[in-house]
N, C-alpha and C positions, 0 to 999 in steps of 0.2 A: 470493518468496525464502524460504529456509529458516531465516534467523535466524543470529545470531552466538553468542558464548559464553554470554550471558545469566547473568552472575554474580548478579544480583538474584533469580533464581529457584532458585539453588542451595539445597539438594541435589536438587531435582527435575530439574535439568539435568546431574547428575553423569555420567550415561551416555546421555543423549539430547539432541538438539537441542530448542530451545524449542517449535517447532511440533509436535514429537512428544509433548509432555507431554499426558497424558490429561485430558479435561474432560468433565464430565457422565457419568462412568462408562464408557460404551462408545466414546467418540469421542476424537479428537486435535485439537489446536488447528488443525492444517493443514486439517482437514475443513471448517472454516467458510468460508475463501475458496474452497476447491475446490467446495463445495456452491453457493456464490454464483455461481461461474463456470458450473457445469453448469445451474443453474436460470435463468441469464441467456442460455443458448444459446451460451456460449463453450466450445469444445471443443479448442482448441489451447493447451496449457499446458506451460510449462517451469518446473521448480522448481530454484532455485539453492541448493546446500547446501555447507556447509563444516565446521562443528563437530559432532562426535558424530553423524554423519548415518546410522549403520547402522540404528537403530530407525526413523527417518523413512523411509529408502529401503525398508525391509521393509514398512512400513505402506502406502506408496504403491503398491508392486508388487502387494500382496495386494488392495487396496481398489479401485484404479482401473485395472484391466486391461481395456482397451478391445478387446482381441483385434485383429481386422483393421479396426476402425474403422467397421464397417457401421452401428452405432448412430448414428453422426454423419455419415452420407453418405460414409463411406470415408476421411475426412481428419482425424478427431479423434485426438488423442494427448496423453498425459501423459509427459513425459520429464524425468528427473532429470539436472541438469547439476552435477557436483561440481567443486569447486575443483581445478585440475590444472595441471601445468607445461606450458607451450606455448612455441613459438619466438617470438622477437621481444622488443620492449621490455616489461619488466615480466612477461614470461611465466613467470619462475621464482618469482614471488611468489604468496602466497595472495591471495584477494580483499581489497582494502584498504578496502572500503566498499560501500554499496548500488550506487552508480553503477559502480564498478570491476568488481563482479561481473557486471553486465549488459554492460559494455564488453568483458570478456574473451570473452564469447560473442555479441557483436553481429553477427559474421559469419553467425550462424544466421538473422538477420532477412532476409538476402538469399538464403537457401537456396531451392531451387526449390519446396519445399512451402509456403513462406511468401510466394511472389511476389505473391499477391493481397491480402495483409494490408496494410491502410492505417494502422491504429492499434495501439499496444501499451499494454496496461494493466499497470502495475507495482503489485504488491500485497505486503502483509506477511503472514507466516504465523502471527501471534500476537495477532490481534484477534478479539473476539467481537461479531458484528453480522450482520444480514441485509440485503442490499442488491442491487438490480437494477443490475448493472453496465452493461447496455445503455442504460438511461436516462442514465447517466453518460457513456457514449460518444456517445449521440445529442446531448446538450447540447454536448459538445466539438466535434462536427461542425457543429452548427447555427451556432455562433459562429465557426467556422473557427479554433479556437485551435491554437497549437503545443503547449501543455501545458494540461491541466486538472487542478486540484488538488482532491481530495475534502476537504471541511472540515466542522467541527462547530460549531454555535452554542455559545458558552461564557459562563458567568456570571463575576462578579468573583472568586468564591471559588477557582475552579480555573484561571482563565485564565493565571496566571503559571507554571503547570506545563507549558505548551505553547509551541510555536512559533506565533506569531500573524501574521495578515496584514491589510492594509488594502486596500480595494477602491474603485474609482470607481463611478459611478452605473450602469454596465453590468455590474458584477460582475468586471471585469478587475482582477487583483491588481497593486498599485502599490508595496507596501512589505511587508517582512518584518521580524519581530523575534523573536529566540529567547529565550523565557522572561523577558519584561520584568517589572519590578516598579516600584511607586511611580508617579511621573509618566510614566515611559516606558510603563507599562502603560495608564494613562488615555489616552495619546496614540494607542493602537492601537484605540480604540473605533470601531465602524463602524455604519452603519444596516443592520441585517440584514434589514429588510423588502425590500431590493433582491433578496435571494436567496430570498424567498418566505415569510418568517416574518410572523405577524400583528404588529400594533403592540404588543400585550401581551407576546408571546413575545420580540420584539426588545428591549423595555425590560428584560426579565429576563436576556437573553443578548446583550450589546452587543459581543461579540468573536467572531471566527471563528478556529478552531484547525485546523492541518493534521492530517488523519487518517493521513498517510504513505502514501496511495495516489494514483496519478497515471495519467492517460491522455496519451500522447504521439503526435503524428503520427510514423509510423515514420521518414520521411525526416528529420524534425527531430531525433529521438532519436539516430539514427546520426551526424548532423552534430555534435550537442552532445558526444557521447562521444568521437568520434575526431578532430574538427577544431576546434571552437570551444573546448571545455574539456577537453582531453585529460589534464590533470594533476589534475583535480578528481574526487574519489572518492565524494562523497556527493550524493544528489539534493536532499534537503530543506535542507541547510545550505550547499551550494555552487552546484550547477548551476542549480537552479530560480530562486533569488534573482538570480543573475548573468544568466540569460536574460531575466528580467523587466526588470532594469536596462538591458540592452542592447537593449530595444525589441521583444523577441519577445512574442507574444500569450500571456499566462499567465492563465487564467480560473479563477475559484472555482466549485465546485459543492457546494451545501449538502446534507448528509445529516442529517436531523432525526429520527433514530430511536435505539434503544438501541445503544450502542457502548461497549466496554470494552477497554482495553489490558491484556492479561494479562502485565504486566512484572515484578511483584513477588509474593512469597508472599502478602501481604495481599490484593492484587487477585485473585489466583488463588483464595484461600479465599472471598472475598466473592462472586465470580462463581459459584462452585460452589453456595454457599448460595442465591444468587439463582435458580438453576435449580430449586431445591426449593420456591420460593414458589408460592402459588396465588392468582392466575395467575402463572406464571414471567415474569421480565423478558425471557428469551430462550428460544425453543423450537427443538429440533433437528429437528422434523418439521412 
């Protein structure tokens, strides 16, 4: 998805969407998830845009022109889906949230060119990290989850800045808490060795925080958006916690690498400085 109005990054977002903000000199934030997709063998991509999307659309058209798709066996594509007025309930409104943006275009999942697609990955366009999405999808399929949530190990210092999750002994998510503090924060501690951390790493990072990226079974996603939770407009705050509470299989998948949310001027500045370190925390090549 192409991001909202991003007031915390203003004035960098005065005339462009957050994912079109330059990073590391020659790149844009959107290039990070795009590169992750291409390097993971994922070649069918939709980008949902709403605010200040001209610069983003121009960049995508110039950078990711697949031509006739031969490079991906004839069926790869990158398509920009702008917020638009459509017939029907809510059709004259802008995207009301992450889930509503996907809902308004959910008919595309049943389009003929997507008939063989079994799972949908929902990504954010403003994070800095390198990840193999197919390992994410493989785990989702292995446990037969309806939803798999990408999550980060988190220490005491930063945990209260994130939405946290509790898991059972199989890594299934059983509870959510949005930016808890004090006793509520302590109550969200989990044994992160379940997700693959060593005992020492788990002791240092006893929480798991949502990365804001998800894998859905296509059939489950369509049902959640249009049948089960048609009035809910946000994935992380509404649909996913409700699905877990209603007995759907919501699984955690741990990502234990460098990850940064470029959501503020401070994080943008520090991430750019980090790229200049030797060795850098993140490399674009």
